[in-house]
C-alpha positions in Angstrom: 162.3 -9.6 163.6 160.5 -8.8 166.9 159.7 -11.7 169.2 156.2 -12.9 168.7 155.8 -11.5 165.2 155.6 -13.8 162.2 156.7 -13.2 158.7 153.6 -12.9 156.4 152.9 -15.9 154.2 153.1 -14.7 150.6 150.8 -17.5 149.5 148.1 -16.7 152.2 144.7 -15.5 150.8 144.6 -11.7 150.7 142.3 -8.9 149.8 142.3 -8.0 146.1 145.3 -5.7 145.2 147.0 -6.3 148.5 150.7 -7.2 148.6 151.6 -10.6 150.0 151.1 -10.6 153.7 148.8 -7.6 153.8 145.1 -7.5 154.5 144.3 -11.2 155.1 141.2 -12.6 153.5 138.1 -13.0 155.8 137.7 -16.1 157.9 136.6 -18.9 155.4 133.7 -20.0 157.6 132.3 -16.5 158.1 132.8 -15.7 154.4 131.0 -18.8 153.2 128.1 -18.3 155.6 127.7 -14.7 154.6 127.7 -15.4 150.9 125.4 -18.4 151.2 123.0 -16.4 153.3 123.0 -13.6 150.7 121.7 -16.0 148.1 119.5 -17.9 150.5 121.4 -21.1 149.9 120.1 -21.3 146.3 122.2 -23.8 144.4 121.3 -22.0 141.1 123.3 -19.1 142.4 126.5 -21.0 142.7 128.4 -18.9 140.1 127.5 -15.6 141.7 128.5 -17.1 145.1 131.9 -18.1 143.6 132.2 -14.6 142.1 131.6 -13.1 145.6 134.3 -15.4 147.0 136.7 -14.2 144.4 135.8 -10.6 145.0 136.5 -11.0 148.7 139.7 -13.1 148.4 141.1 -12.1 145.0 140.9 -15.7 143.9 139.1 -18.9 144.8 141.1 -20.5 147.7 140.9 -24.3 147.8 139.8 -24.2 151.5 136.9 -21.8 150.8 135.8 -23.9 147.8 135.8 -27.1 150.0 133.8 -25.3 152.7 131.3 -23.9 150.1 130.8 -27.4 148.6 130.1 -28.9 152.0 127.8 -26.1 153.0 125.8 -26.4 149.8 126.0 -30.2 149.7 127.4 -30.3 146.2 130.4 -32.2 144.9 133.6 -30.2 145.1 134.3 -31.3 141.5 131.3 -29.2 140.4 132.9 -26.1 141.8 136.2 -26.9 140.2 134.5 -27.6 136.8 132.9 -24.1 137.0 136.1 -22.5 138.1 138.2 -24.0 135.3 135.5 -23.5 132.6 135.1 -19.7 133.1 138.4 -17.8 132.5 137.3 -15.0 134.8 137.9 -17.3 137.8 141.4 -17.7 139.4 142.5 -20.6 141.5 145.7 -18.9 142.6 146.4 -15.4 144.1 146.8 -12.7 141.5 150.1 -10.9 141.5 150.5 -7.2 142.2 151.3 -6.6 138.5 149.7 -8.1 135.3 152.0 -9.4 132.6 150.4 -10.5 129.3 152.6 -11.9 126.6 151.3 -12.5 123.0 152.2 -15.9 121.7 150.1 -15.6 118.6 151.6 -16.7 115.2 153.5 -13.5 114.3 154.8 -12.9 117.9 155.7 -16.5 118.2 157.7 -16.5 114.9 159.5 -13.4 116.2 160.5 -15.1 119.5 157.7 -14.8 122.0 157.8 -18.6 122.6 161.4 -18.4 123.8 160.5 -15.3 125.8 157.7 -17.2 127.5 160.0 -20.1 128.3 162.6 -17.6 129.8 159.9 -15.9 131.9 158.7 -19.3 133.3 162.2 -20.5 134.1 163.8 -17.4 135.5 160.8 -16.1 137.4 159.5 -19.5 138.6 156.0 -18.9 137.2 153.8 -21.1 135.1 151.6 -19.7 132.3 148.5 -18.4 134.0 150.2 -18.3 137.4 151.8 -15.9 139.8 155.4 -15.6 140.8 156.3 -17.0 144.3 156.8 -13.5 145.7 153.5 -12.3 144.3 155.2 -9.6 142.1 153.3 -10.5 138.9 150.8 -12.8 137.3 151.9 -14.1 133.9 149.4 -14.8 131.1 150.4 -15.8 127.6 147.6 -15.1 125.2 146.9 -16.0 121.6 146.8 -12.5 120.2 146.9 -8.9 121.3 146.2 -7.4 117.9 149.5 -5.6 117.6 151.2 -7.9 115.0 152.9 -4.9 113.2 155.1 -4.3 116.3 155.6 -8.0 117.3 156.5 -9.5 119.7 154.4 -7.6 122.2 153.9 -7.8 126.0 151.5 -5.7 128.2 152.5 -4.9 131.7 149.8 -3.2 133.8 148.1 -2.0 130.7 151.3 -0.6 129.1 152.3 -2.1 125.8 155.9 -3.0 125.2 156.6 -3.7 121.5 159.6 -5.3 119.7 160.5 -7.1 122.9 163.5 -9.5 123.4 164.3 -11.9 126.1 166.8 -9.3 127.5 164.3 -6.4 127.4 161.6 -8.5 129.1 164.0 -9.7 131.8 164.9 -6.1 132.5 161.2 -5.0 132.6 160.2 -7.9 134.9 163.1 -7.5 137.2 161.9 -3.9 137.8 158.6 -5.1 139.1 158.2 -5.3 142.8 155.9 -7.4 145.0 155.5 -4.4 147.3 153.5 -1.3 146.1 155.5 1.9 146.1 154.4 5.1 147.5 153.9 6.4 144.0 151.7 3.5 143.1 152.5 1.2 140.2 153.4 4.0 137.8 157.1 3.5 138.8 157.0 -0.1 137.6 155.7 1.0 134.2 158.7 3.0 133.1 
């Protein structure tokens, strides 16, 4: 490492789709002021303001939410109640890849529960969270509508059917937190 250069923080706010350490999010103070001004400080526009924060940061950083609550003079708990009520809001950075695992009845009976536990343990990710290296976000869901080929997992829009813990481990180990020159197609094979 060159003197004076710091390693990028993989948990730092970043622009949507950027790898950890790339394209840092805008300054929180400037971001909040710009968004509040866009809506003329109207409290009734709180949800669109939060949507704009997420569009700029890729998620809702705690520091930006605190600043927005102070600026609008509303309790921080109100922002968190909105952020946790609507599933479209994220309170953590999104990974470079999206991994969705069906844990519906048929998939669960065919082993997706154990697969989910393995993913959480081996990749240090909580359901609904992102791996520490930012490689992927993991989302177990109730049904993907593909019961005939259960258990099923979707990685970046590509369905993987009849999965096992070993096949999932192999697929996920092939995902990288750094985009390749060929895009994410390489990770889908």
